[in-house]
Each structure stands twice: as C-alpha cells, then as structure tokens.
PDB file of N, CA, C and O in Angstrom:
ATOM      1  N   MET A   1       6.985  67.674 -83.447  1.00  0.00           N
ATOM      2  CA  MET A   1       7.319  66.275 -83.623  1.00  0.00           C
ATOM      3  C   MET A   1       8.217  66.121 -84.842  1.00  0.00           C
ATOM      4  O   MET A   1       8.125  66.895 -85.794  1.00  0.00           O
ATOM      5  N   ALA A   2       9.069  65.134 -84.806  1.00  0.00           N
ATOM      6  CA  ALA A   2       9.997  64.893 -85.907  1.00  0.00           C
ATOM      7  C   ALA A   2       9.237  64.494 -87.164  1.00  0.00           C
ATOM      8  O   ALA A   2       8.272  63.732 -87.106  1.00  0.00           O
ATOM      9  N   ASN A   3       9.684  65.019 -88.299  1.00  0.00           N
ATOM     10  CA  ASN A   3       9.012  64.722 -89.559  1.00  0.00           C
ATOM     11  C   ASN A   3       9.778  63.715 -90.409  1.00  0.00           C
ATOM     12  O   ASN A   3       9.177  62.824 -91.009  1.00  0.00           O
ATOM     13  N   SER A   4      11.088  63.852 -90.462  1.00  0.00           N
ATOM     14  CA  SER A   4      11.868  62.953 -91.306  1.00  0.00           C
ATOM     15  C   SER A   4      12.155  61.646 -90.573  1.00  0.00           C
ATOM     16  O   SER A   4      12.092  61.577 -89.346  1.00  0.00           O
ATOM     17  N   ALA A   5      12.468  60.627 -91.341  1.00  0.00           N
ATOM     18  CA  ALA A   5      12.802  59.337 -90.743  1.00  0.00           C
ATOM     19  C   ALA A   5      14.035  59.465 -89.864  1.00  0.00           C
ATOM     20  O   ALA A   5      14.114  58.846 -88.802  1.00  0.00           O
ATOM     21  N   GLN A   6      14.998  60.269 -90.306  1.00  0.00           N
ATOM     22  CA  GLN A   6      16.231  60.467 -89.540  1.00  0.00           C
ATOM     23  C   GLN A   6      15.930  61.122 -88.193  1.00  0.00           C
ATOM     24  O   GLN A   6      16.466  60.713 -87.162  1.00  0.00           O
ATOM     25  N   ALA A   7      15.076  62.133 -88.209  1.00  0.00           N
ATOM     26  CA  ALA A   7      14.739  62.836 -86.967  1.00  0.00           C
ATOM     27  C   ALA A   7      13.964  61.921 -86.018  1.00  0.00           C
ATOM     28  O   ALA A   7      14.144  61.988 -84.802  1.00  0.00           O
ATOM     29  N   LYS A   8      13.108  61.073 -86.569  1.00  0.00           N
ATOM     30  CA  LYS A   8      12.359  60.132 -85.728  1.00  0.00           C
ATOM     31  C   LYS A   8      13.304  59.132 -85.069  1.00  0.00           C
ATOM     32  O   LYS A   8      13.149  58.808 -83.891  1.00  0.00           O
ATOM     33  N   LYS A   9      14.279  58.646 -85.827  1.00  0.00           N
ATOM     34  CA  LYS A   9      15.248  57.695 -85.265  1.00  0.00           C
ATOM     35  C   LYS A   9      16.086  58.370 -84.189  1.00  0.00           C
ATOM     36  O   LYS A   9      16.319  57.782 -83.133  1.00  0.00           O
ATOM     37  N   ARG A  10      16.540  59.587 -84.437  1.00  0.00           N
ATOM     38  CA  ARG A  10      17.337  60.303 -83.442  1.00  0.00           C
ATOM     39  C   ARG A  10      16.529  60.525 -82.169  1.00  0.00           C
ATOM     40  O   ARG A  10      17.076  60.448 -81.069  1.00  0.00           O
ATOM     41  N   ALA A  11      15.229  60.800 -82.307  1.00  0.00           N
ATOM     42  CA  ALA A  11      14.371  60.978 -81.132  1.00  0.00           C
ATOM     43  C   ALA A  11      14.290  59.683 -80.331  1.00  0.00           C
ATOM     44  O   ALA A  11      14.335  59.709 -79.101  1.00  0.00           O
ATOM     45  N   ARG A  12      14.170  58.536 -81.033  1.00  0.00           N
ATOM     46  CA  ARG A  12      14.138  57.239 -80.345  1.00  0.00           C
ATOM     47  C   ARG A  12      15.462  56.984 -79.633  1.00  0.00           C
ATOM     48  O   ARG A  12      15.479  56.553 -78.480  1.00  0.00           O
ATOM     49  N   GLN A  13      16.567  57.250 -80.318  1.00  0.00           N
ATOM     50  CA  GLN A  13      17.889  57.023 -79.729  1.00  0.00           C
ATOM     51  C   GLN A  13      18.105  57.918 -78.515  1.00  0.00           C
ATOM     52  O   GLN A  13      18.663  57.483 -77.508  1.00  0.00           O
ATOM     53  N   ALA A  14      17.665  59.164 -78.614  1.00  0.00           N
ATOM     54  CA  ALA A  14      17.829  60.098 -77.508  1.00  0.00           C
ATOM     55  C   ALA A  14      17.059  59.632 -76.277  1.00  0.00           C
ATOM     56  O   ALA A  14      17.538  59.774 -75.152  1.00  0.00           O
ATOM     57  N   GLU A  15      15.874  59.079 -76.486  1.00  0.00           N
ATOM     58  CA  GLU A  15      15.062  58.599 -75.366  1.00  0.00           C
ATOM     59  C   GLU A  15      15.726  57.404 -74.679  1.00  0.00           C
ATOM     60  O   GLU A  15      15.732  57.315 -73.451  1.00  0.00           O
ATOM     61  N   VAL A  16      16.288  56.479 -75.478  1.00  0.00           N
ATOM     62  CA  VAL A  16      16.984  55.329 -74.904  1.00  0.00           C
ATOM     63  C   VAL A  16      18.192  55.807 -74.094  1.00  0.00           C
ATOM     64  O   VAL A  16      18.418  55.342 -72.977  1.00  0.00           O
ATOM     65  N   SER A  17      18.965  56.736 -74.663  1.00  0.00           N
ATOM     66  CA  SER A  17      20.142  57.270 -73.959  1.00  0.00           C
ATOM     67  C   SER A  17      19.740  57.968 -72.672  1.00  0.00           C
ATOM     68  O   SER A  17      20.407  57.826 -71.647  1.00  0.00           O
ATOM     69  N   ARG A  18      18.653  58.718 -72.726  1.00  0.00           N
ATOM     70  CA  ARG A  18      18.185  59.445 -71.544  1.00  0.00           C
ATOM     71  C   ARG A  18      17.852  58.480 -70.418  1.00  0.00           C
ATOM     72  O   ARG A  18      18.205  58.716 -69.262  1.00  0.00           O
ATOM     73  N   GLN A  19      17.174  57.396 -70.756  1.00  0.00           N
ATOM     74  CA  GLN A  19      16.800  56.431 -69.727  1.00  0.00           C
ATOM     75  C   GLN A  19      18.020  55.706 -69.162  1.00  0.00           C
ATOM     76  O   GLN A  19      18.100  55.482 -67.955  1.00  0.00           O
ATOM     77  N   LEU A  20      18.966  55.338 -70.020  1.00  0.00           N
ATOM     78  CA  LEU A  20      20.191  54.688 -69.535  1.00  0.00           C
ATOM     79  C   LEU A  20      20.984  55.623 -68.635  1.00  0.00           C
ATOM     80  O   LEU A  20      21.460  55.224 -67.572  1.00  0.00           O
ATOM     81  N   ASN A  21      21.122  56.878 -69.075  1.00  0.00           N
ATOM     82  CA  ASN A  21      21.875  57.849 -68.282  1.00  0.00           C
ATOM     83  C   ASN A  21      21.204  58.092 -66.935  1.00  0.00           C
ATOM     84  O   ASN A  21      21.881  58.197 -65.912  1.00  0.00           O
ATOM     85  N   ALA A  22      19.878  58.182 -66.933  1.00  0.00           N
ATOM     86  CA  ALA A  22      19.152  58.419 -65.681  1.00  0.00           C
ATOM     87  C   ALA A  22      19.359  57.248 -64.720  1.00  0.00           C
ATOM     88  O   ALA A  22      19.535  57.451 -63.518  1.00  0.00           O
ATOM     89  N   SER A  23      19.338  56.038 -65.245  1.00  0.00           N
ATOM     90  CA  SER A  23      19.543  54.857 -64.413  1.00  0.00           C
ATOM     91  C   SER A  23      20.947  54.855 -63.804  1.00  0.00           C
ATOM     92  O   SER A  23      21.116  54.593 -62.613  1.00  0.00           O
ATOM     93  N   GLN A  24      21.941  55.147 -64.626  1.00  0.00           N
ATOM     94  CA  GLN A  24      23.322  55.143 -64.143  1.00  0.00           C
ATOM     95  C   GLN A  24      23.571  56.286 -63.164  1.00  0.00           C
ATOM     96  O   GLN A  24      24.297  56.117 -62.184  1.00  0.00           O
ATOM     97  N   ARG A  25      22.974  57.450 -63.424  1.00  0.00           N
ATOM     98  CA  ARG A  25      23.118  58.587 -62.517  1.00  0.00           C
ATOM     99  C   ARG A  25      22.484  58.266 -61.169  1.00  0.00           C
ATOM    100  O   ARG A  25      23.022  58.638 -60.126  1.00  0.00           O
ATOM    101  N   SER A  26      21.346  57.577 -61.183  1.00  0.00           N
ATOM    102  CA  SER A  26      20.679  57.178 -59.950  1.00  0.00           C
ATOM    103  C   SER A  26      21.547  56.206 -59.148  1.00  0.00           C
ATOM    104  O   SER A  26      21.655  56.328 -57.928  1.00  0.00           O
ATOM    105  N   ALA A  27      22.159  55.248 -59.830  1.00  0.00           N
ATOM    106  CA  ALA A  27      23.037  54.292 -59.152  1.00  0.00           C
ATOM    107  C   ALA A  27      24.234  55.007 -58.526  1.00  0.00           C
ATOM    108  O   ALA A  27      24.658  54.671 -57.420  1.00  0.00           O
ATOM    109  N   MET A  28      24.772  55.991 -59.240  1.00  0.00           N
ATOM    110  CA  MET A  28      25.905  56.757 -58.724  1.00  0.00           C
ATOM    111  C   MET A  28      25.498  57.518 -57.449  1.00  0.00           C
ATOM    112  O   MET A  28      26.226  57.519 -56.457  1.00  0.00           O
ATOM    113  N   ARG A  29      24.349  58.148 -57.496  1.00  0.00           N
ATOM    114  CA  ARG A  29      23.880  58.911 -56.332  1.00  0.00           C
ATOM    115  C   ARG A  29      23.628  58.002 -55.139  1.00  0.00           C
ATOM    116  O   ARG A  29      23.870  58.390 -53.996  1.00  0.00           O
ATOM    117  N   THR A  30      23.142  56.795 -55.402  1.00  0.00           N
ATOM    118  CA  THR A  30      22.916  55.832 -54.328  1.00  0.00           C
ATOM    119  C   THR A  30      24.229  55.475 -53.644  1.00  0.00           C
ATOM    120  O   THR A  30      24.285  55.384 -52.418  1.00  0.00           O
ATOM    121  N   LYS A  31      25.291  55.272 -54.433  1.00  0.00           N
ATOM    122  CA  LYS A  31      26.612  54.957 -53.873  1.00  0.00           C
ATOM    123  C   LYS A  31      27.113  56.105 -53.005  1.00  0.00           C
ATOM    124  O   LYS A  31      27.658  55.877 -51.925  1.00  0.00           O
ATOM    125  N   VAL A  32      26.933  57.328 -53.468  1.00  0.00           N
ATOM    126  CA  VAL A  32      27.392  58.500 -52.708  1.00  0.00           C
ATOM    127  C   VAL A  32      26.587  58.640 -51.419  1.00  0.00           C
ATOM    128  O   VAL A  32      27.142  58.980 -50.373  1.00  0.00           O
ATOM    129  N   LYS A  33      25.295  58.383 -51.490  1.00  0.00           N
ATOM    130  CA  LYS A  33      24.452  58.465 -50.293  1.00  0.00           C
ATOM    131  C   LYS A  33      24.874  57.440 -49.253  1.00  0.00           C
ATOM    132  O   LYS A  33      24.785  57.704 -48.054  1.00  0.00           O
ATOM    133  N   ALA A  34      25.335  56.264 -49.699  1.00  0.00           N
ATOM    134  CA  ALA A  34      25.783  55.233 -48.765  1.00  0.00           C
ATOM    135  C   ALA A  34      26.980  55.727 -47.970  1.00  0.00           C
ATOM    136  O   ALA A  34      27.096  55.441 -46.778  1.00  0.00           O
ATOM    137  N   ILE A  35      27.873  56.471 -48.623  1.00  0.00           N
ATOM    138  CA  ILE A  35      29.035  57.037 -47.912  1.00  0.00           C
ATOM    139  C   ILE A  35      28.571  58.054 -46.890  1.00  0.00           C
ATOM    140  O   ILE A  35      28.998  58.024 -45.736  1.00  0.00           O
ATOM    141  N   ARG A  36      27.699  58.951 -47.312  1.00  0.00           N
ATOM    142  CA  ARG A  36      27.224  60.003 -46.400  1.00  0.00           C
ATOM    143  C   ARG A  36      26.483  59.409 -45.207  1.00  0.00           C
ATOM    144  O   ARG A  36      26.619  59.891 -44.082  1.00  0.00           O
ATOM    145  N   LYS A  37      25.704  58.368 -45.455  1.00  0.00           N
ATOM    146  CA  LYS A  37      24.967  57.713 -44.371  1.00  0.00           C
ATOM    147  C   LYS A  37      25.933  57.094 -43.362  1.00  0.00           C
ATOM    148  O   LYS A  37      25.719  57.186 -42.154  1.00  0.00           O
ATOM    149  N   ALA A  38      27.001  56.459 -43.866  1.00  0.00           N
ATOM    150  CA  ALA A  38      27.998  55.850 -42.976  1.00  0.00           C
ATOM    151  C   ALA A  38      28.741  56.918 -42.187  1.00  0.00           C
ATOM    152  O   ALA A  38      29.066  56.705 -41.019  1.00  0.00           O
ATOM    153  N   ILE A  39      29.013  58.055 -42.798  1.00  0.00           N
ATOM    154  CA  ILE A  39      29.701  59.147 -42.104  1.00  0.00           C
ATOM    155  C   ILE A  39      28.826  59.685 -40.975  1.00  0.00           C
ATOM    156  O   ILE A  39      29.302  59.918 -39.864  1.00  0.00           O
ATOM    157  N   ILE A  40      27.540  59.879 -41.274  1.00  0.00           N
ATOM    158  CA  ILE A  40      26.617  60.387 -40.253  1.00  0.00           C
ATOM    159  C   ILE A  40      26.493  59.392 -39.103  1.00  0.00           C
ATOM    160  O   ILE A  40      26.414  59.784 -37.939  1.00  0.00           O
ATOM    161  N   ALA A  41      26.477  58.100 -39.437  1.00  0.00           N
ATOM    162  CA  ALA A  41      26.366  57.062 -38.412  1.00  0.00           C
ATOM    163  C   ALA A  41      27.653  56.913 -37.611  1.00  0.00           C
ATOM    164  O   ALA A  41      27.650  56.325 -36.530  1.00  0.00           O
ATOM    165  N   GLY A  42      28.763  57.449 -38.142  1.00  0.00           N
ATOM    166  CA  GLY A  42      30.043  57.361 -37.438  1.00  0.00           C
ATOM    167  C   GLY A  42      30.753  56.034 -37.633  1.00  0.00           C
ATOM    168  O   GLY A  42      31.656  55.704 -36.863  1.00  0.00           O
ATOM    169  N   ASP A  43      30.371  55.273 -38.635  1.00  0.00           N
ATOM    170  CA  ASP A  43      30.976  53.969 -38.895  1.00  0.00           C
ATOM    171  C   ASP A  43      32.068  54.144 -39.948  1.00  0.00           C
ATOM    172  O   ASP A  43      31.795  54.160 -41.148  1.00  0.00           O
ATOM    173  N   LYS A  44      33.312  54.274 -39.476  1.00  0.00           N
ATOM    174  CA  LYS A  44      34.409  54.559 -40.399  1.00  0.00           C
ATOM    175  C   LYS A  44      34.690  53.391 -41.341  1.00  0.00           C
ATOM    176  O   LYS A  44      34.956  53.611 -42.522  1.00  0.00           O
ATOM    177  N   GLU A  45      34.636  52.165 -40.851  1.00  0.00           N
ATOM    178  CA  GLU A  45      34.913  51.009 -41.707  1.00  0.00           C
ATOM    179  C   GLU A  45      33.912  50.926 -42.860  1.00  0.00           C
ATOM    180  O   GLU A  45      34.281  50.668 -44.005  1.00  0.00           O
ATOM    181  N   GLN A  46      32.647  51.148 -42.532  1.00  0.00           N
ATOM    182  CA  GLN A  46      31.614  51.101 -43.566  1.00  0.00           C
ATOM    183  C   GLN A  46      31.781  52.271 -44.537  1.00  0.00           C
ATOM    184  O   GLN A  46      31.555  52.116 -45.737  1.00  0.00           O
ATOM    185  N   ALA A  47      32.171  53.432 -44.029  1.00  0.00           N
ATOM    186  CA  ALA A  47      32.374  54.597 -44.889  1.00  0.00           C
ATOM    187  C   ALA A  47      33.526  54.358 -45.861  1.00  0.00           C
ATOM    188  O   ALA A  47      33.432  54.706 -47.038  1.00  0.00           O
ATOM    189  N   VAL A  48      34.613  53.762 -45.366  1.00  0.00           N
ATOM    190  CA  VAL A  48      35.766  53.470 -46.229  1.00  0.00           C
ATOM    191  C   VAL A  48      35.368  52.456 -47.303  1.00  0.00           C
ATOM    192  O   VAL A  48      35.730  52.612 -48.469  1.00  0.00           O
ATOM    193  N   ALA A  49      34.629  51.423 -46.914  1.00  0.00           N
ATOM    194  CA  ALA A  49      34.192  50.416 -47.875  1.00  0.00           C
ATOM    195  C   ALA A  49      33.263  51.027 -48.927  1.00  0.00           C
ATOM    196  O   ALA A  49      33.374  50.720 -50.114  1.00  0.00           O
ATOM    197  N   ALA A  50      32.353  51.888 -48.486  1.00  0.00           N
ATOM    198  CA  ALA A  50      31.432  52.535 -49.418  1.00  0.00           C
ATOM    199  C   ALA A  50      32.189  53.471 -50.353  1.00  0.00           C
ATOM    200  O   ALA A  50      31.853  53.575 -51.533  1.00  0.00           O
ATOM    201  N   PHE A  51      33.207  54.151 -49.836  1.00  0.00           N
ATOM    202  CA  PHE A  51      34.011  55.047 -50.660  1.00  0.00           C
ATOM    203  C   PHE A  51      34.743  54.261 -51.747  1.00  0.00           C
ATOM    204  O   PHE A  51      34.783  54.675 -52.906  1.00  0.00           O
ATOM    205  N   LYS A  52      35.323  53.116 -51.354  1.00  0.00           N
ATOM    206  CA  LYS A  52      36.041  52.288 -52.333  1.00  0.00           C
ATOM    207  C   LYS A  52      35.094  51.757 -53.407  1.00  0.00           C
ATOM    208  O   LYS A  52      35.505  51.560 -54.550  1.00  0.00           O
ATOM    209  N   ALA A  53      33.843  51.527 -53.054  1.00  0.00           N
ATOM    210  CA  ALA A  53      32.864  51.060 -54.037  1.00  0.00           C
ATOM    211  C   ALA A  53      32.379  52.197 -54.932  1.00  0.00           C
ATOM    212  O   ALA A  53      32.025  51.966 -56.088  1.00  0.00           O
ATOM    213  N   ALA A  54      32.360  53.422 -54.407  1.00  0.00           N
ATOM    214  CA  ALA A  54      31.820  54.554 -55.162  1.00  0.00           C
ATOM    215  C   ALA A  54      32.824  55.150 -56.142  1.00  0.00           C
ATOM    216  O   ALA A  54      32.426  55.682 -57.178  1.00  0.00           O
ATOM    217  N   VAL A  55      34.112  55.071 -55.835  1.00  0.00           N
ATOM    218  CA  VAL A  55      35.123  55.697 -56.690  1.00  0.00           C
ATOM    219  C   VAL A  55      35.075  55.158 -58.130  1.00  0.00           C
ATOM    220  O   VAL A  55      35.055  55.955 -59.068  1.00  0.00           O
ATOM    221  N   PRO A  56      35.056  53.832 -58.331  1.00  0.00           N
ATOM    222  CA  PRO A  56      34.985  53.355 -59.720  1.00  0.00           C
ATOM    223  C   PRO A  56      33.704  53.778 -60.436  1.00  0.00           C
ATOM    224  O   PRO A  56      33.710  53.988 -61.649  1.00  0.00           O
ATOM    225  N   VAL A  57      32.616  53.902 -59.695  1.00  0.00           N
ATOM    226  CA  VAL A  57      31.353  54.318 -60.299  1.00  0.00           C
ATOM    227  C   VAL A  57      31.464  55.765 -60.766  1.00  0.00           C
ATOM    228  O   VAL A  57      31.049  56.091 -61.878  1.00  0.00           O
ATOM    229  N   LEU A  58      32.021  56.635 -59.925  1.00  0.00           N
ATOM    230  CA  LEU A  58      32.211  58.033 -60.317  1.00  0.00           C
ATOM    231  C   LEU A  58      33.131  58.139 -61.525  1.00  0.00           C
ATOM    232  O   LEU A  58      32.863  58.910 -62.447  1.00  0.00           O
ATOM    233  N   ASP A  59      34.209  57.372 -61.522  1.00  0.00           N
ATOM    234  CA  ASP A  59      35.134  57.389 -62.656  1.00  0.00           C
ATOM    235  C   ASP A  59      34.441  56.924 -63.940  1.00  0.00           C
ATOM    236  O   ASP A  59      34.648  57.500 -65.007  1.00  0.00           O
ATOM    237  N   ARG A  60      33.624  55.884 -63.828  1.00  0.00           N
ATOM    238  CA  ARG A  60      32.928  55.363 -64.993  1.00  0.00           C
ATOM    239  C   ARG A  60      31.942  56.388 -65.548  1.00  0.00           C
ATOM    240  O   ARG A  60      31.831  56.547 -66.764  1.00  0.00           O
ATOM    241  N   MET A  61      31.223  57.088 -64.658  1.00  0.00           N
ATOM    242  CA  MET A  61      30.272  58.095 -65.114  1.00  0.00           C
ATOM    243  C   MET A  61      30.994  59.242 -65.833  1.00  0.00           C
ATOM    244  O   MET A  61      30.488  59.786 -66.815  1.00  0.00           O
ATOM    245  N   ALA A  62      32.183  59.602 -65.329  1.00  0.00           N
ATOM    246  CA  ALA A  62      32.957  60.655 -65.979  1.00  0.00           C
ATOM    247  C   ALA A  62      33.480  60.177 -67.335  1.00  0.00           C
ATOM    248  O   ALA A  62      33.461  60.923 -68.314  1.00  0.00           O
ATOM    249  N   ARG A  63      33.938  58.948 -67.382  1.00  0.00           N
ATOM    250  CA  ARG A  63      34.481  58.405 -68.635  1.00  0.00           C
ATOM    251  C   ARG A  63      33.400  58.328 -69.719  1.00  0.00           C
ATOM    252  O   ARG A  63      33.678  58.553 -70.897  1.00  0.00           O
ATOM    253  N   LYS A  64      32.177  58.012 -69.314  1.00  0.00           N
ATOM    254  CA  LYS A  64      31.080  57.901 -70.279  1.00  0.00           C
ATOM    255  C   LYS A  64      30.457  59.252 -70.617  1.00  0.00           C
ATOM    256  O   LYS A  64      29.618  59.339 -71.514  1.00  0.00           O
ATOM    257  N   GLY A  65      30.859  60.303 -69.909  1.00  0.00           N
ATOM    258  CA  GLY A  65      30.346  61.628 -70.207  1.00  0.00           C
ATOM    259  C   GLY A  65      29.025  61.947 -69.527  1.00  0.00           C
ATOM    260  O   GLY A  65      28.371  62.929 -69.878  1.00  0.00           O
ATOM    261  N   ILE A  66      28.627  61.135 -68.562  1.00  0.00           N
ATOM    262  CA  ILE A  66      27.369  61.396 -67.857  1.00  0.00           C
ATOM    263  C   ILE A  66      27.562  62.549 -66.875  1.00  0.00           C
ATOM    264  O   ILE A  66      26.665  63.370 -66.685  1.00  0.00           O
ATOM    265  N   ILE A  67      28.744  62.602 -66.253  1.00  0.00           N
ATOM    266  CA  ILE A  67      29.124  63.778 -65.467  1.00  0.00           C
ATOM    267  C   ILE A  67      30.485  64.239 -65.968  1.00  0.00           C
ATOM    268  O   ILE A  67      31.220  63.464 -66.581  1.00  0.00           O
ATOM    269  N   HIS A  68      30.817  65.480 -65.712  1.00  0.00           N
ATOM    270  CA  HIS A  68      32.105  66.020 -66.148  1.00  0.00           C
ATOM    271  C   HIS A  68      33.224  65.418 -65.306  1.00  0.00           C
ATOM    272  O   HIS A  68      33.013  65.086 -64.139  1.00  0.00           O
ATOM    273  N   LYS A  69      34.401  65.276 -65.885  1.00  0.00           N
ATOM    274  CA  LYS A  69      35.509  64.651 -65.163  1.00  0.00           C
ATOM    275  C   LYS A  69      35.907  65.461 -63.932  1.00  0.00           C
ATOM    276  O   LYS A  69      36.304  64.887 -62.918  1.00  0.00           O
ATOM    277  N   ASN A  70      35.807  66.782 -64.010  1.00  0.00           N
ATOM    278  CA  ASN A  70      36.153  67.596 -62.848  1.00  0.00           C
ATOM    279  C   ASN A  70      35.109  67.467 -61.743  1.00  0.00           C
ATOM    280  O   ASN A  70      35.439  67.560 -60.561  1.00  0.00           O
ATOM    281  N   THR A  71      33.863  67.255 -62.122  1.00  0.00           N
ATOM    282  CA  THR A  71      32.805  67.021 -61.142  1.00  0.00           C
ATOM    283  C   THR A  71      33.071  65.722 -60.386  1.00  0.00           C
ATOM    284  O   THR A  71      32.900  65.655 -59.169  1.00  0.00           O
ATOM    285  N   ALA A  72      33.489  64.698 -61.114  1.00  0.00           N
ATOM    286  CA  ALA A  72      33.819  63.425 -60.477  1.00  0.00           C
ATOM    287  C   ALA A  72      35.010  63.592 -59.542  1.00  0.00           C
ATOM    288  O   ALA A  72      34.998  63.085 -58.420  1.00  0.00           O
ATOM    289  N   ALA A  73      36.035  64.299 -60.000  1.00  0.00           N
ATOM    290  CA  ALA A  73      37.235  64.503 -59.185  1.00  0.00           C
ATOM    291  C   ALA A  73      36.901  65.295 -57.921  1.00  0.00           C
ATOM    292  O   ALA A  73      37.374  64.966 -56.833  1.00  0.00           O
ATOM    293  N   ARG A  74      36.094  66.328 -58.067  1.00  0.00           N
ATOM    294  CA  ARG A  74      35.705  67.147 -56.920  1.00  0.00           C
ATOM    295  C   ARG A  74      34.886  66.325 -55.924  1.00  0.00           C
ATOM    296  O   ARG A  74      35.090  66.424 -54.714  1.00  0.00           O
ATOM    297  N   GLY A  75      33.968  65.521 -56.434  1.00  0.00           N
ATOM    298  CA  GLY A  75      33.153  64.685 -55.558  1.00  0.00           C
ATOM    299  C   GLY A  75      33.989  63.677 -54.800  1.00  0.00           C
ATOM    300  O   GLY A  75      33.795  63.482 -53.600  1.00  0.00           O
ATOM    301  N   LYS A  76      34.928  63.027 -55.498  1.00  0.00           N
ATOM    302  CA  LYS A  76      35.794  62.046 -54.837  1.00  0.00           C
ATOM    303  C   LYS A  76      36.647  62.720 -53.767  1.00  0.00           C
ATOM    304  O   LYS A  76      36.833  62.176 -52.679  1.00  0.00           O
ATOM    305  N   SER A  77      37.160  63.900 -54.079  1.00  0.00           N
ATOM    306  CA  SER A  77      37.999  64.620 -53.133  1.00  0.00           C
ATOM    307  C   SER A  77      37.218  64.993 -51.867  1.00  0.00           C
ATOM    308  O   SER A  77      37.706  64.803 -50.752  1.00  0.00           O
ATOM    309  N   ARG A  78      36.037  65.510 -52.041  1.00  0.00           N
ATOM    310  CA  ARG A  78      35.219  65.933 -50.890  1.00  0.00           C
ATOM    311  C   ARG A  78      34.806  64.734 -50.041  1.00  0.00           C
ATOM    312  O   ARG A  78      34.830  64.795 -48.812  1.00  0.00           O
ATOM    313  N   LEU A  79      34.426  63.641 -50.710  1.00  0.00           N
ATOM    314  CA  LEU A  79      34.035  62.447 -49.964  1.00  0.00           C
ATOM    315  C   LEU A  79      35.233  61.860 -49.216  1.00  0.00           C
ATOM    316  O   LEU A  79      35.104  61.439 -48.066  1.00  0.00           O
ATOM    317  N   ASN A  80      36.390  61.832 -49.868  1.00  0.00           N
ATOM    318  CA  ASN A  80      37.598  61.321 -49.235  1.00  0.00           C
ATOM    319  C   ASN A  80      37.965  62.156 -48.020  1.00  0.00           C
ATOM    320  O   ASN A  80      38.318  61.608 -46.976  1.00  0.00           O
ATOM    321  N   ASN A  81      37.885  63.468 -48.143  1.00  0.00           N
ATOM    322  CA  ASN A  81      38.184  64.354 -47.005  1.00  0.00           C
ATOM    323  C   ASN A  81      37.209  64.108 -45.867  1.00  0.00           C
ATOM    324  O   ASN A  81      37.608  64.122 -44.703  1.00  0.00           O
ATOM    325  N   ALA A  82      35.937  63.885 -46.179  1.00  0.00           N
ATOM    326  CA  ALA A  82      34.938  63.653 -45.143  1.00  0.00           C
ATOM    327  C   ALA A  82      35.211  62.331 -44.425  1.00  0.00           C
ATOM    328  O   ALA A  82      35.070  62.244 -43.205  1.00  0.00           O
ATOM    329  N   VAL A  83      35.603  61.300 -45.187  1.00  0.00           N
ATOM    330  CA  VAL A  83      35.883  59.999 -44.587  1.00  0.00           C
ATOM    331  C   VAL A  83      37.137  60.089 -43.717  1.00  0.00           C
ATOM    332  O   VAL A  83      37.170  59.540 -42.616  1.00  0.00           O
ATOM    333  N   ARG A  84      38.157  60.772 -44.204  1.00  0.00           N
ATOM    334  CA  ARG A  84      39.414  60.863 -43.439  1.00  0.00           C
ATOM    335  C   ARG A  84      39.269  61.735 -42.197  1.00  0.00           C
ATOM    336  O   ARG A  84      40.029  61.581 -41.241  1.00  0.00           O
ATOM    337  N   ALA A  85      38.296  62.653 -42.204  1.00  0.00           N
ATOM    338  CA  ALA A  85      38.091  63.516 -41.054  1.00  0.00           C
ATOM    339  C   ALA A  85      37.360  62.829 -39.920  1.00  0.00           C
ATOM    340  O   ALA A  85      37.237  63.388 -38.830  1.00  0.00           O
ATOM    341  N   MET A  86      36.873  61.620 -40.165  1.00  0.00           N
ATOM    342  CA  MET A  86      36.120  60.903 -39.115  1.00  0.00           C
ATOM    343  C   MET A  86      37.028  60.527 -37.962  1.00  0.00           C
ATOM    344  O   MET A  86      36.575  59.921 -36.991  1.00  0.00           O
TER     345      MET A  86
END
C-alpha cells in the first residue's frame, strides 16, 4: 500500500483513470459489435450507419491514448473492408 501522501494521491488518480478508460473502451467495443452484428444480419445500410458512428469513437480512443493509433487504423480498415464486401 502507498505510504506517502503523493503515492496515495497517485493511487486514487490511477483508479479514476482506470474506470474512465474501462467505460470508454466498453463503449468502443459496443460500437464495433454493432457493425459486426449488422454484417452478420446482412443489413448493409445499418452496417454503413454503424461504421460511420464507430469511426469517430475509434479515432477518439486513439487520440486519448486508450488504444494505439495503429490499432485504431487497423480496426477501421478491417471493418470498412468487411462492410464493403457485403
């Protein structure tokens, strides 16, 4: 356990950041799942709409450092290819 006041504060800050990051990561995954669900259902219009909604979320997560920028780019590319292949 942290002994100094500084270490205790950093532990509190880390916990708040962890919870915020987990919430945002969960929201991002939900957006991606919506695209995959639409692709499986064969609904191209819904898949395109879900893709357009997910792209800014992926970009935001990369900008904030929650995921790496190349991970976001790779995910967008793969999802876009899947939607266009419908």
